[in-house]
PQR file with spaces between the fields and no chain letter, atoms N, CA, C, O and H, PARSE charges and radii, in Angstrom:
ATOM       1  N    MET     1     -29.178   49.835   17.831 -0.4000 1.5000
ATOM       2  CA   MET     1     -30.301   50.533   17.266 -0.0000 2.0000
ATOM       3  C    MET     1     -31.485   50.384   18.230  0.5500 1.7000
ATOM       4  O    MET     1     -31.864   49.273   18.600 -0.5500 1.4000
ATOM       5  N    ALA     2     -32.044   51.495   18.617 -0.4000 1.5000
ATOM       6  CA   ALA     2     -33.145   51.503   19.583 -0.0000 2.0000
ATOM       7  C    ALA     2     -34.464   51.137   18.902  0.5500 1.7000
ATOM       8  O    ALA     2     -34.764   51.602   17.803 -0.5500 1.4000
ATOM       9  H    ALA     2     -31.735   52.398   18.316  0.4000 1.0000
ATOM      10  N    GLN     3     -35.225   50.311   19.569 -0.4000 1.5000
ATOM      11  CA   GLN     3     -36.520   49.920   19.051 -0.0000 2.0000
ATOM      12  C    GLN     3     -37.534   51.001   19.368  0.5500 1.7000
ATOM      13  O    GLN     3     -37.415   51.730   20.353 -0.5500 1.4000
ATOM      14  H    GLN     3     -34.981   49.933   20.462  0.4000 1.0000
ATOM      15  N    SER     4     -38.520   51.084   18.519 -0.4000 1.5000
ATOM      16  CA   SER     4     -39.578   52.062   18.805 -0.0000 2.0000
ATOM      17  C    SER     4     -40.448   51.582   19.943  0.5500 1.7000
ATOM      18  O    SER     4     -40.471   50.395   20.269 -0.5500 1.4000
ATOM      19  H    SER     4     -38.617   50.493   17.719  0.4000 1.0000
ATOM      20  N    VAL     5     -41.150   52.500   20.534 -0.4000 1.5000
ATOM      21  CA   VAL     5     -42.029   52.167   21.651 -0.0000 2.0000
ATOM      22  C    VAL     5     -43.115   51.239   21.227  0.5500 1.7000
ATOM      23  O    VAL     5     -43.492   50.350   21.990 -0.5500 1.4000
ATOM      24  H    VAL     5     -41.131   53.464   20.269  0.4000 1.0000
ATOM      25  N    LEU     6     -43.651   51.410   20.007 -0.4000 1.5000
ATOM      26  CA   LEU     6     -44.704   50.551   19.523 -0.0000 2.0000
ATOM      27  C    LEU     6     -44.256   49.097   19.385  0.5500 1.7000
ATOM      28  O    LEU     6     -45.005   48.175   19.709 -0.5500 1.4000
ATOM      29  H    LEU     6     -43.344   52.132   19.387  0.4000 1.0000
ATOM      30  N    VAL     7     -43.039   48.902   18.904 -0.4000 1.5000
ATOM      31  CA   VAL     7     -42.508   47.515   18.794 -0.0000 2.0000
ATOM      32  C    VAL     7     -42.330   46.910   20.164  0.5500 1.7000
ATOM      33  O    VAL     7     -42.632   45.733   20.361 -0.5500 1.4000
ATOM      34  H    VAL     7     -42.431   49.651   18.641  0.4000 1.0000
ATOM      35  N    GLN     8     -41.842   47.694   21.126 -0.4000 1.5000
ATOM      36  CA   GLN     8     -41.666   47.182   22.472 -0.0000 2.0000
ATOM      37  C    GLN     8     -43.012   46.811   23.080  0.5500 1.7000
ATOM      38  O    GLN     8     -43.133   45.762   23.714 -0.5500 1.4000
ATOM      39  H    GLN     8     -41.597   48.650   20.966  0.4000 1.0000
ATOM      40  N    LEU     9     -44.019   47.648   22.899 -0.4000 1.5000
ATOM      41  CA   LEU     9     -45.359   47.334   23.385 -0.0000 2.0000
ATOM      42  C    LEU     9     -45.941   46.086   22.729  0.5500 1.7000
ATOM      43  O    LEU     9     -46.591   45.270   23.382 -0.5500 1.4000
ATOM      44  H    LEU     9     -43.921   48.499   22.384  0.4000 1.0000
ATOM      45  N    ALA    10     -45.695   45.953   21.426 -0.4000 1.5000
ATOM      46  CA   ALA    10     -46.203   44.788   20.723 -0.0000 2.0000
ATOM      47  C    ALA    10     -45.509   43.514   21.198  0.5500 1.7000
ATOM      48  O    ALA    10     -46.147   42.468   21.318 -0.5500 1.4000
ATOM      49  H    ALA    10     -45.166   46.616   20.896  0.4000 1.0000
ATOM      50  N    GLN    11     -44.224   43.593   21.464 -0.4000 1.5000
ATOM      51  CA   GLN    11     -43.529   42.430   22.003 -0.0000 2.0000
ATOM      52  C    GLN    11     -44.027   42.057   23.383  0.5500 1.7000
ATOM      53  O    GLN    11     -44.186   40.878   23.699 -0.5500 1.4000
ATOM      54  H    GLN    11     -43.706   44.442   21.367  0.4000 1.0000
ATOM      55  N    THR    12     -44.270   43.059   24.198 -0.4000 1.5000
ATOM      56  CA   THR    12     -44.804   42.795   25.551 -0.0000 2.0000
ATOM      57  C    THR    12     -46.195   42.198   25.474  0.5500 1.7000
ATOM      58  O    THR    12     -46.509   41.258   26.204 -0.5500 1.4000
ATOM      59  H    THR    12     -44.141   44.017   23.941  0.4000 1.0000
ATOM      60  N    ALA    13     -47.044   42.738   24.586 -0.4000 1.5000
ATOM      61  CA   ALA    13     -48.395   42.191   24.432 -0.0000 2.0000
ATOM      62  C    ALA    13     -48.345   40.761   23.923  0.5500 1.7000
ATOM      63  O    ALA    13     -49.098   39.913   24.401 -0.5500 1.4000
ATOM      64  H    ALA    13     -46.789   43.501   23.992  0.4000 1.0000
ATOM      65  N    ALA    14     -47.490   40.483   22.981 -0.4000 1.5000
ATOM      66  CA   ALA    14     -47.374   39.109   22.477 -0.0000 2.0000
ATOM      67  C    ALA    14     -46.867   38.173   23.576  0.5500 1.7000
ATOM      68  O    ALA    14     -47.356   37.050   23.698 -0.5500 1.4000
ATOM      69  H    ALA    14     -46.878   41.173   22.593  0.4000 1.0000
ATOM      70  N    TRP    15     -45.907   38.615   24.369 -0.4000 1.5000
ATOM      71  CA   TRP    15     -45.390   37.791   25.453 -0.0000 2.0000
ATOM      72  C    TRP    15     -46.479   37.489   26.477  0.5500 1.7000
ATOM      73  O    TRP    15     -46.677   36.332   26.848 -0.5500 1.4000
ATOM      74  H    TRP    15     -45.511   39.528   24.270  0.4000 1.0000
ATOM      75  N    PHE    16     -47.189   38.526   26.937 -0.4000 1.5000
ATOM      76  CA   PHE    16     -48.231   38.302   27.945 -0.0000 2.0000
ATOM      77  C    PHE    16     -49.419   37.522   27.367  0.5500 1.7000
ATOM      78  O    PHE    16     -50.061   36.757   28.086 -0.5500 1.4000
ATOM      79  H    PHE    16     -47.028   39.466   26.635  0.4000 1.0000
ATOM      80  N    GLY    17     -49.708   37.707   26.100 -0.4000 1.5000
ATOM      81  CA   GLY    17     -50.761   36.938   25.457 -0.0000 2.0000
ATOM      82  C    GLY    17     -50.412   35.467   25.381  0.5500 1.7000
ATOM      83  O    GLY    17     -51.259   34.610   25.633 -0.5500 1.4000
ATOM      84  H    GLY    17     -49.186   38.329   25.516  0.4000 1.0000
ATOM      85  N    ALA    18     -49.156   35.165   25.030 -0.4000 1.5000
ATOM      86  CA   ALA    18     -48.705   33.770   24.966 -0.0000 2.0000
ATOM      87  C    ALA    18     -48.693   33.144   26.374  0.5500 1.7000
ATOM      88  O    ALA    18     -49.065   31.983   26.543 -0.5500 1.4000
ATOM      89  H    ALA    18     -48.468   35.861   24.825  0.4000 1.0000
ATOM      90  N    LEU    19     -48.269   33.915   27.366 -0.4000 1.5000
ATOM      91  CA   LEU    19     -48.262   33.440   28.721 -0.0000 2.0000
ATOM      92  C    LEU    19     -49.684   33.161   29.210  0.5500 1.7000
ATOM      93  O    LEU    19     -49.932   32.154   29.873 -0.5500 1.4000
ATOM      94  H    LEU    19     -47.967   34.858   27.228  0.4000 1.0000
ATOM      95  N    GLY    20     -50.617   34.064   28.876 -0.4000 1.5000
ATOM      96  CA   GLY    20     -52.006   33.884   29.272 -0.0000 2.0000
ATOM      97  C    GLY    20     -52.660   32.679   28.595  0.5500 1.7000
ATOM      98  O    GLY    20     -53.402   31.935   29.235 -0.5500 1.4000
ATOM      99  H    GLY    20     -50.415   34.882   28.338  0.4000 1.0000
ATOM     100  N    VAL    21     -52.391   32.486   27.315 -0.4000 1.5000
ATOM     101  CA   VAL    21     -52.947   31.336   26.595 -0.0000 2.0000
ATOM     102  C    VAL    21     -52.389   30.035   27.200  0.5500 1.7000
ATOM     103  O    VAL    21     -53.135   29.077   27.405 -0.5500 1.4000
ATOM     104  H    VAL    21     -51.788   33.090   26.795  0.4000 1.0000
ATOM     105  N    THR    22     -51.110   30.005   27.477 -0.4000 1.5000
ATOM     106  CA   THR    22     -50.487   28.814   28.061 -0.0000 2.0000
ATOM     107  C    THR    22     -51.095   28.516   29.445  0.5500 1.7000
ATOM     108  O    THR    22     -51.419   27.372   29.763 -0.5500 1.4000
ATOM     109  H    THR    22     -50.504   30.783   27.310  0.4000 1.0000
ATOM     110  N    THR    23     -51.238   29.561   30.243 -0.4000 1.5000
ATOM     111  CA   THR    23     -51.829   29.396   31.576 -0.0000 2.0000
ATOM     112  C    THR    23     -53.270   28.901   31.496  0.5500 1.7000
ATOM     113  O    THR    23     -53.666   28.007   32.244 -0.5500 1.4000
ATOM     114  H    THR    23     -50.975   30.490   29.985  0.4000 1.0000
ATOM     115  N    ALA    24     -54.046   29.479   30.592 -0.4000 1.5000
ATOM     116  CA   ALA    24     -55.440   29.074   30.446 -0.0000 2.0000
ATOM     117  C    ALA    24     -55.574   27.642   29.973  0.5500 1.7000
ATOM     118  O    ALA    24     -56.465   26.920   30.422 -0.5500 1.4000
ATOM     119  H    ALA    24     -53.724   30.205   29.985  0.4000 1.0000
ATOM     120  N    MET    25     -54.700   27.222   29.074 -0.4000 1.5000
ATOM     121  CA   MET    25     -54.734   25.827   28.598 -0.0000 2.0000
ATOM     122  C    MET    25     -54.348   24.861   29.720  0.5500 1.7000
ATOM     123  O    MET    25     -54.975   23.813   29.872 -0.5500 1.4000
ATOM     124  H    MET    25     -53.977   27.808   28.709  0.4000 1.0000
ATOM     125  N    LEU    26     -53.333   25.198   30.499 -0.4000 1.5000
ATOM     126  CA   LEU    26     -52.958   24.342   31.626 -0.0000 2.0000
ATOM     127  C    LEU    26     -54.064   24.306   32.665  0.5500 1.7000
ATOM     128  O    LEU    26     -54.319   23.267   33.275 -0.5500 1.4000
ATOM     129  H    LEU    26     -52.823   26.050   30.375  0.4000 1.0000
ATOM     130  N    ASN    27     -54.719   25.436   32.866 -0.4000 1.5000
ATOM     131  CA   ASN    27     -55.851   25.501   33.805 -0.0000 2.0000
ATOM     132  C    ASN    27     -56.998   24.652   33.321  0.5500 1.7000
ATOM     133  O    ASN    27     -57.668   24.004   34.123 -0.5500 1.4000
ATOM     134  H    ASN    27     -54.513   26.280   32.370  0.4000 1.0000
ATOM     135  N    LEU    28     -57.238   24.642   32.022 -0.4000 1.5000
ATOM     136  CA   LEU    28     -58.278   23.813   31.435 -0.0000 2.0000
ATOM     137  C    LEU    28     -58.032   22.343   31.706  0.5500 1.7000
ATOM     138  O    LEU    28     -58.946   21.606   32.074 -0.5500 1.4000
ATOM     139  H    LEU    28     -56.693   25.169   31.369  0.4000 1.0000
ATOM     140  N    VAL    29     -56.795   21.925   31.521 -0.4000 1.5000
ATOM     141  CA   VAL    29     -56.422   20.526   31.790 -0.0000 2.0000
ATOM     142  C    VAL    29     -56.607   20.205   33.283  0.5500 1.7000
ATOM     143  O    VAL    29     -57.143   19.157   33.642 -0.5500 1.4000
ATOM     144  H    VAL    29     -56.052   22.524   31.221  0.4000 1.0000
ATOM     145  N    ALA    30     -56.155   21.121   34.136 -0.4000 1.5000
ATOM     146  CA   ALA    30     -56.268   20.905   35.576 -0.0000 2.0000
ATOM     147  C    ALA    30     -57.732   20.827   36.010  0.5500 1.7000
ATOM     148  O    ALA    30     -58.080   20.025   36.877 -0.5500 1.4000
ATOM     149  H    ALA    30     -55.720   21.973   33.845  0.4000 1.0000
ATOM     150  N    LEU    31     -58.578   21.648   35.419 -0.4000 1.5000
ATOM     151  CA   LEU    31     -60.005   21.613   35.776 -0.0000 2.0000
ATOM     152  C    LEU    31     -60.667   20.313   35.354  0.5500 1.7000
ATOM     153  O    LEU    31     -61.634   19.879   35.979 -0.5500 1.4000
ATOM     154  H    LEU    31     -58.295   22.300   34.716  0.4000 1.0000
ATOM     155  N    ARG    32     -60.169   19.705   34.328 -0.4000 1.5000
ATOM     156  CA   ARG    32     -60.749   18.440   33.853 -0.0000 2.0000
ATOM     157  C    ARG    32     -60.339   17.243   34.706  0.5500 1.7000
ATOM     158  O    ARG    32     -61.095   16.277   34.811 -0.5500 1.4000
ATOM     159  H    ARG    32     -59.383   20.057   33.821  0.4000 1.0000
ATOM     160  N    VAL    33     -59.159   17.291   35.314 -0.4000 1.5000
ATOM     161  CA   VAL    33     -58.670   16.136   36.077 -0.0000 2.0000
ATOM     162  C    VAL    33     -58.866   16.265   37.576  0.5500 1.7000
ATOM     163  O    VAL    33     -58.578   15.314   38.303 -0.5500 1.4000
ATOM     164  H    VAL    33     -58.546   18.076   35.229  0.4000 1.0000
ATOM     165  N    VAL    34     -59.339   17.389   38.064 -0.4000 1.5000
ATOM     166  CA   VAL    34     -59.470   17.578   39.497 -0.0000 2.0000
ATOM     167  C    VAL    34     -60.640   16.724   40.032  0.5500 1.7000
ATOM     168  O    VAL    34     -61.673   16.575   39.378 -0.5500 1.4000
ATOM     169  H    VAL    34     -59.573   18.162   37.474  0.4000 1.0000
ATOM     170  N    CYS    35     -60.447   16.189   41.202 -0.4000 1.5000
ATOM     171  CA   CYS    35     -61.490   15.457   41.895 -0.0000 2.0000
ATOM     172  C    CYS    35     -62.084   16.386   42.933  0.5500 1.7000
ATOM     173  O    CYS    35     -61.445   16.660   43.948 -0.5500 1.4000
ATOM     174  H    CYS    35     -59.608   16.311   41.733  0.4000 1.0000
ATOM     175  N    TYR    36     -63.297   16.881   42.704 -0.4000 1.5000
ATOM     176  CA   TYR    36     -63.893   17.901   43.559 -0.0000 2.0000
ATOM     177  C    TYR    36     -64.075   17.429   45.000  0.5500 1.7000
ATOM     178  O    TYR    36     -63.981   18.226   45.934 -0.5500 1.4000
ATOM     179  H    TYR    36     -63.817   16.659   41.879  0.4000 1.0000
ATOM     180  N    ASP    37     -64.332   16.150   45.179 -0.4000 1.5000
ATOM     181  CA   ASP    37     -64.583   15.614   46.526 -0.0000 2.0000
ATOM     182  C    ASP    37     -63.318   15.549   47.367  0.5500 1.7000
ATOM     183  O    ASP    37     -63.408   15.430   48.589 -0.5500 1.4000
ATOM     184  H    ASP    37     -64.409   15.502   44.421  0.4000 1.0000
ATOM     185  N    GLU    38     -62.151   15.623   46.759 -0.4000 1.5000
ATOM     186  CA   GLU    38     -60.898   15.443   47.472 -0.0000 2.0000
ATOM     187  C    GLU    38     -60.227   16.765   47.866  0.5500 1.7000
ATOM     188  O    GLU    38     -59.147   16.751   48.457 -0.5500 1.4000
ATOM     189  H    GLU    38     -62.078   15.720   45.766  0.4000 1.0000
ATOM     190  N    VAL    39     -60.846   17.894   47.552 -0.4000 1.5000
ATOM     191  CA   VAL    39     -60.241   19.186   47.886 -0.0000 2.0000
ATOM     192  C    VAL    39     -61.101   19.877   48.941  0.5500 1.7000
ATOM     193  O    VAL    39     -62.302   19.622   49.034 -0.5500 1.4000
ATOM     194  H    VAL    39     -61.724   17.905   47.072  0.4000 1.0000
ATOM     195  N    PRO    40     -60.481   20.756   49.739 -0.5600 1.5000
ATOM     196  CA   PRO    40     -61.258   21.492   50.745  0.2800 2.0000
ATOM     197  C    PRO    40     -62.349   22.375   50.113  0.5500 1.7000
ATOM     198  O    PRO    40     -62.309   22.693   48.925 -0.5500 1.4000
ATOM     199  N    VAL    41     -63.307   22.752   50.942 -0.4000 1.5000
ATOM     200  CA   VAL    41     -64.444   23.545   50.443 -0.0000 2.0000
ATOM     201  C    VAL    41     -63.984   24.887   49.878  0.5500 1.7000
ATOM     202  O    VAL    41     -64.482   25.330   48.844 -0.5500 1.4000
ATOM     203  H    VAL    41     -63.339   22.494   51.907  0.4000 1.0000
ATOM     204  N    TRP    42     -63.026   25.538   50.563 -0.4000 1.5000
ATOM     205  CA   TRP    42     -62.608   26.847   50.087 -0.0000 2.0000
ATOM     206  C    TRP    42     -61.902   26.730   48.729  0.5500 1.7000
ATOM     207  O    TRP    42     -61.924   27.675   47.939 -0.5500 1.4000
ATOM     208  H    TRP    42     -62.621   25.178   51.403  0.4000 1.0000
ATOM     209  N    VAL    43     -61.285   25.591   48.456 -0.4000 1.5000
ATOM     210  CA   VAL    43     -60.659   25.387   47.148 -0.0000 2.0000
ATOM     211  C    VAL    43     -61.736   25.116   46.094  0.5500 1.7000
ATOM     212  O    VAL    43     -61.590   25.503   44.935 -0.5500 1.4000
ATOM     213  H    VAL    43     -61.268   24.823   49.097  0.4000 1.0000
ATOM     214  N    GLN    44     -62.801   24.456   46.501 -0.4000 1.5000
ATOM     215  CA   GLN    44     -63.898   24.187   45.570 -0.0000 2.0000
ATOM     216  C    GLN    44     -64.496   25.484   45.035  0.5500 1.7000
ATOM     217  O    GLN    44     -64.873   25.558   43.865 -0.5500 1.4000
ATOM     218  H    GLN    44     -62.920   24.142   47.442  0.4000 1.0000
ATOM     219  N    ALA    45     -64.583   26.495   45.875 -0.4000 1.5000
ATOM     220  CA   ALA    45     -65.102   27.786   45.426 -0.0000 2.0000
ATOM     221  C    ALA    45     -64.198   28.392   44.348  0.5500 1.7000
ATOM     222  O    ALA    45     -64.687   28.945   43.363 -0.5500 1.4000
ATOM     223  H    ALA    45     -64.276   26.435   46.825  0.4000 1.0000
ATOM     224  N    ARG    46     -62.894   28.288   44.534 -0.4000 1.5000
ATOM     225  CA   ARG    46     -61.956   28.803   43.527 -0.0000 2.0000
ATOM     226  C    ARG    46     -62.023   27.998   42.243  0.5500 1.7000
ATOM     227  O    ARG    46     -61.921   28.545   41.145 -0.5500 1.4000
ATOM     228  H    ARG    46     -62.496   27.839   45.334  0.4000 1.0000
ATOM     229  N    ILE    47     -62.197   26.676   42.394 -0.4000 1.5000
ATOM     230  CA   ILE    47     -62.323   25.837   41.197 -0.0000 2.0000
ATOM     231  C    ILE    47     -63.568   26.230   40.411  0.5500 1.7000
ATOM     232  O    ILE    47     -63.509   26.333   39.185 -0.5500 1.4000
ATOM     233  H    ILE    47     -62.280   26.232   43.286  0.4000 1.0000
ATOM     234  N    ARG    48     -64.684   26.451   41.082 -0.4000 1.5000
ATOM     235  CA   ARG    48     -65.905   26.875   40.400 -0.0000 2.0000
ATOM     236  C    ARG    48     -65.717   28.233   39.715  0.5500 1.7000
ATOM     237  O    ARG    48     -66.204   28.446   38.605 -0.5500 1.4000
ATOM     238  H    ARG    48     -64.731   26.368   42.077  0.4000 1.0000
ATOM     239  N    TRP    49     -64.994   29.168   40.397 -0.4000 1.5000
ATOM     240  CA   TRP    49     -64.780   30.485   39.806 -0.0000 2.0000
ATOM     241  C    TRP    49     -63.926   30.364   38.554  0.5500 1.7000
ATOM     242  O    TRP    49     -64.256   30.967   37.533 -0.5500 1.4000
ATOM     243  H    TRP    49     -64.598   28.996   41.299  0.4000 1.0000
ATOM     244  N    TRP    50     -62.838   29.602   38.602 -0.4000 1.5000
ATOM     245  CA   TRP    50     -61.991   29.439   37.427 -0.0000 2.0000
ATOM     246  C    TRP    50     -62.713   28.691   36.322  0.5500 1.7000
ATOM     247  O    TRP    50     -62.515   28.977   35.141 -0.5500 1.4000
ATOM     248  H    TRP    50     -62.570   29.112   39.431  0.4000 1.0000
ATOM     249  N    HIS    51     -63.557   27.725   36.704 -0.4000 1.5000
ATOM     250  CA   HIS    51     -64.328   27.004   35.700 -0.0000 2.0000
ATOM     251  C    HIS    51     -65.256   27.950   34.933  0.5500 1.7000
ATOM     252  O    HIS    51     -65.483   27.776   33.735 -0.5500 1.4000
ATOM     253  H    HIS    51     -63.718   27.493   37.663  0.4000 1.0000
ATOM     254  N    ALA    52     -65.776   28.931   35.622 -0.4000 1.5000
ATOM     255  CA   ALA    52     -66.694   29.886   35.001 -0.0000 2.0000
ATOM     256  C    ALA    52     -65.960   30.952   34.201  0.5500 1.7000
ATOM     257  O    ALA    52     -66.482   31.425   33.191 -0.5500 1.4000
ATOM     258  H    ALA    52     -65.591   29.072   36.595  0.4000 1.0000
ATOM     259  N    HIS    53     -64.766   31.338   34.627 -0.4000 1.5000
ATOM     260  CA   HIS    53     -64.080   32.481   34.015 -0.0000 2.0000
ATOM     261  C    HIS    53     -62.916   32.111   33.096  0.5500 1.7000
ATOM     262  O    HIS    53     -62.380   32.987   32.416 -0.5500 1.4000
ATOM     263  H    HIS    53     -64.342   30.953   35.447  0.4000 1.0000
ATOM     264  N    ASN    54     -62.518   30.858   33.056 -0.4000 1.5000
ATOM     265  CA   ASN    54     -61.378   30.471   32.219 -0.0000 2.0000
ATOM     266  C    ASN    54     -61.608   30.700   30.730  0.5500 1.7000
ATOM     267  O    ASN    54     -60.673   31.117   30.046 -0.5500 1.4000
ATOM     268  H    ASN    54     -62.953   30.147   33.608  0.4000 1.0000
ATOM     269  N    PRO    55     -62.823   30.446   30.179 -0.5600 1.5000
ATOM     270  CA   PRO    55     -63.010   30.709   28.746  0.2800 2.0000
ATOM     271  C    PRO    55     -62.800   32.192   28.376  0.5500 1.7000
ATOM     272  O    PRO    55     -62.207   32.501   27.343 -0.5500 1.4000
ATOM     273  N    ALA    56     -63.285   33.083   29.216 -0.4000 1.5000
ATOM     274  CA   ALA    56     -63.094   34.519   28.922 -0.0000 2.0000
ATOM     275  C    ALA    56     -61.608   34.894   29.043  0.5500 1.7000
ATOM     276  O    ALA    56     -61.109   35.704   28.262 -0.5500 1.4000
ATOM     277  H    ALA    56     -63.767   32.832   30.055  0.4000 1.0000
ATOM     278  N    PHE    57     -60.915   34.315   30.006 -0.4000 1.5000
ATOM     279  CA   PHE    57     -59.468   34.568   30.146 -0.0000 2.0000
ATOM     280  C    PHE    57     -58.711   34.051   28.946  0.5500 1.7000
ATOM     281  O    PHE    57     -57.785   34.706   28.468 -0.5500 1.4000
ATOM     282  H    PHE    57     -61.321   33.657   30.640  0.4000 1.0000
ATOM     283  N    LEU    58     -59.093   32.873   28.445 -0.4000 1.5000
ATOM     284  CA   LEU    58     -58.442   32.300   27.263 -0.0000 2.0000
ATOM     285  C    LEU    58     -58.667   33.190   26.034  0.5500 1.7000
ATOM     286  O    LEU    58     -57.727   33.475   25.293 -0.5500 1.4000
ATOM     287  H    LEU    58     -59.845   32.341   28.833  0.4000 1.0000
ATOM     288  N    VAL    59     -59.899   33.621   25.824 -0.4000 1.5000
ATOM     289  CA   VAL    59     -60.215   34.472   24.664 -0.0000 2.0000
ATOM     290  C    VAL    59     -59.488   35.808   24.770  0.5500 1.7000
ATOM     291  O    VAL    59     -58.918   36.283   23.788 -0.5500 1.4000
ATOM     292  H    VAL    59     -60.662   33.389   26.426  0.4000 1.0000
ATOM     293  N    GLY    60     -59.502   36.411   25.945 -0.4000 1.5000
ATOM     294  CA   GLY    60     -58.810   37.675   26.132 -0.0000 2.0000
ATOM     295  C    GLY    60     -57.333   37.562   25.890  0.5500 1.7000
ATOM     296  O    GLY    60     -56.735   38.439   25.267 -0.5500 1.4000
ATOM     297  H    GLY    60     -59.964   36.025   26.743  0.4000 1.0000
ATOM     298  N    SER    61     -56.728   36.494   26.374 -0.4000 1.5000
ATOM     299  CA   SER    61     -55.287   36.274   26.141 -0.0000 2.0000
ATOM     300  C    SER    61     -54.998   36.058   24.650  0.5500 1.7000
ATOM     301  O    SER    61     -53.996   36.551   24.133 -0.5500 1.4000
ATOM     302  H    SER    61     -57.213   35.782   26.880  0.4000 1.0000
ATOM     303  N    ALA    62     -55.868   35.329   23.971 -0.4000 1.5000
ATOM     304  CA   ALA    62     -55.676   35.085   22.544 -0.0000 2.0000
ATOM     305  C    ALA    62     -55.787   36.398   21.761  0.5500 1.7000
ATOM     306  O    ALA    62     -55.052   36.603   20.796 -0.5500 1.4000
ATOM     307  H    ALA    62     -56.682   34.928   24.392  0.4000 1.0000
ATOM     308  N    VAL    63     -56.680   37.266   22.160 -0.4000 1.5000
ATOM     309  CA   VAL    63     -56.814   38.568   21.496 -0.0000 2.0000
ATOM     310  C    VAL    63     -55.555   39.414   21.720  0.5500 1.7000
ATOM     311  O    VAL    63     -55.063   40.042   20.782 -0.5500 1.4000
ATOM     312  H    VAL    63     -57.277   37.099   22.945  0.4000 1.0000
ATOM     313  N    VAL    64     -55.037   39.437   22.933 -0.4000 1.5000
ATOM     314  CA   VAL    64     -53.809   40.203   23.217 -0.0000 2.0000
ATOM     315  C    VAL    64     -52.654   39.628   22.412  0.5500 1.7000
ATOM     316  O    VAL    64     -51.869   40.378   21.832 -0.5500 1.4000
ATOM     317  H    VAL    64     -55.437   38.927   23.694  0.4000 1.0000
ATOM     318  N    LEU    65     -52.541   38.296   22.371 -0.4000 1.5000
ATOM     319  CA   LEU    65     -51.470   37.660   21.606 -0.0000 2.0000
ATOM     320  C    LEU    65     -51.576   38.002   20.118  0.5500 1.7000
ATOM     321  O    LEU    65     -50.576   38.345   19.486 -0.5500 1.4000
ATOM     322  H    LEU    65     -53.179   37.687   22.842  0.4000 1.0000
ATOM     323  N    THR    66     -52.768   37.911   19.567 -0.4000 1.5000
ATOM     324  CA   THR    66     -52.984   38.196   18.153 -0.0000 2.0000
ATOM     325  C    THR    66     -52.683   39.663   17.842  0.5500 1.7000
ATOM     326  O    THR    66     -52.061   39.963   16.823 -0.5500 1.4000
ATOM     327  H    THR    66     -53.580   37.633   20.080  0.4000 1.0000
ATOM     328  N    ALA    67     -53.116   40.568   18.702 -0.4000 1.5000
ATOM     329  CA   ALA    67     -52.843   41.980   18.461 -0.0000 2.0000
ATOM     330  C    ALA    67     -51.343   42.253   18.508  0.5500 1.7000
ATOM     331  O    ALA    67     -50.831   43.008   17.680 -0.5500 1.4000
ATOM     332  H    ALA    67     -53.622   40.325   19.529  0.4000 1.0000
ATOM     333  N    GLY    68     -50.644   41.664   19.444 -0.4000 1.5000
ATOM     334  CA   GLY    68     -49.192   41.853   19.478 -0.0000 2.0000
ATOM     335  C    GLY    68     -48.493   41.289   18.261  0.5500 1.7000
ATOM     336  O    GLY    68     -47.606   41.931   17.698 -0.5500 1.4000
ATOM     337  H    GLY    68     -51.060   41.051   20.116  0.4000 1.0000
ATOM     338  N    LEU    69     -48.875   40.121   17.860 -0.4000 1.5000
ATOM     339  CA   LEU    69     -48.249   39.505   16.660 -0.0000 2.0000
ATOM     340  C    LEU    69     -48.563   40.269   15.399  0.5500 1.7000
ATOM     341  O    LEU    69     -47.694   40.461   14.548 -0.5500 1.4000
ATOM     342  H    LEU    69     -49.595   39.600   18.318  0.4000 1.0000
ATOM     343  N    LEU    70     -49.806   40.709   15.273 -0.4000 1.5000
ATOM     344  CA   LEU    70     -50.154   41.496   14.072 -0.0000 2.0000
ATOM     345  C    LEU    70     -49.412   42.819   14.011  0.5500 1.7000
ATOM     346  O    LEU    70     -49.000   43.263   12.939 -0.5500 1.4000
ATOM     347  H    LEU    70     -50.512   40.553   15.964  0.4000 1.0000
ATOM     348  N    THR    71     -49.247   43.437   15.157 -0.4000 1.5000
ATOM     349  CA   THR    71     -48.479   44.697   15.207 -0.0000 2.0000
ATOM     350  C    THR    71     -47.017   44.453   14.868  0.5500 1.7000
ATOM     351  O    THR    71     -46.403   45.241   14.149 -0.5500 1.4000
ATOM     352  H    THR    71     -49.582   43.076   16.028  0.4000 1.0000
ATOM     353  N    LEU    72     -46.463   43.376   15.376 -0.4000 1.5000
ATOM     354  CA   LEU    72     -45.078   43.048   15.026 -0.0000 2.0000
ATOM     355  C    LEU    72     -44.915   42.711   13.545  0.5500 1.7000
ATOM     356  O    LEU    72     -43.912   43.069   12.926 -0.5500 1.4000
ATOM     357  H    LEU    72     -46.962   42.735   15.960  0.4000 1.0000
ATOM     358  N    ALA    73     -45.905   42.023   12.984 -0.4000 1.5000
ATOM     359  CA   ALA    73     -45.836   41.647   11.571 -0.0000 2.0000
ATOM     360  C    ALA    73     -45.959   42.865   10.658  0.5500 1.7000
ATOM     361  O    ALA    73     -45.423   42.857    9.550 -0.5500 1.4000
ATOM     362  H    ALA    73     -46.719   41.732   13.487  0.4000 1.0000
ATOM     363  N    SER    74     -46.643   43.889   11.095 -0.4000 1.5000
ATOM     364  CA   SER    74     -46.816   45.070   10.253 -0.0000 2.0000
ATOM     365  C    SER    74     -45.601   45.989   10.289  0.5500 1.7000
ATOM     366  O    SER    74     -45.507   46.926    9.496 -0.5500 1.4000
ATOM     367  H    SER    74     -47.079   43.895   11.995  0.4000 1.0000
ATOM     368  N    ARG    75     -44.695   45.734   11.180 -0.4000 1.5000
ATOM     369  CA   ARG    75     -43.490   46.574   11.290 -0.0000 2.0000
ATOM     370  C    ARG    75     -42.389   46.059   10.432  0.5500 1.7000
ATOM     371  O    ARG    75     -41.305   46.642   10.403 -0.5500 1.4000
ATOM     372  H    ARG    75     -44.771   44.973   11.825  0.4000 1.0000
């Protein structure tokens, strides 16, 4: 039985949302334990960028995950 396109999109959204939330949580842990003085300067710039943008990435991933799960639940 073939799945509808909407169900496939919802599954994909849920998968990428879960992957994004997991990545953001691991990134959050890594940002808390990193020793800034022990990494090269070019890495420090990336650490600062991720430190500034990780909350938005986490929220966006959670929204995509929620939308995918709600769409799957309504089917």
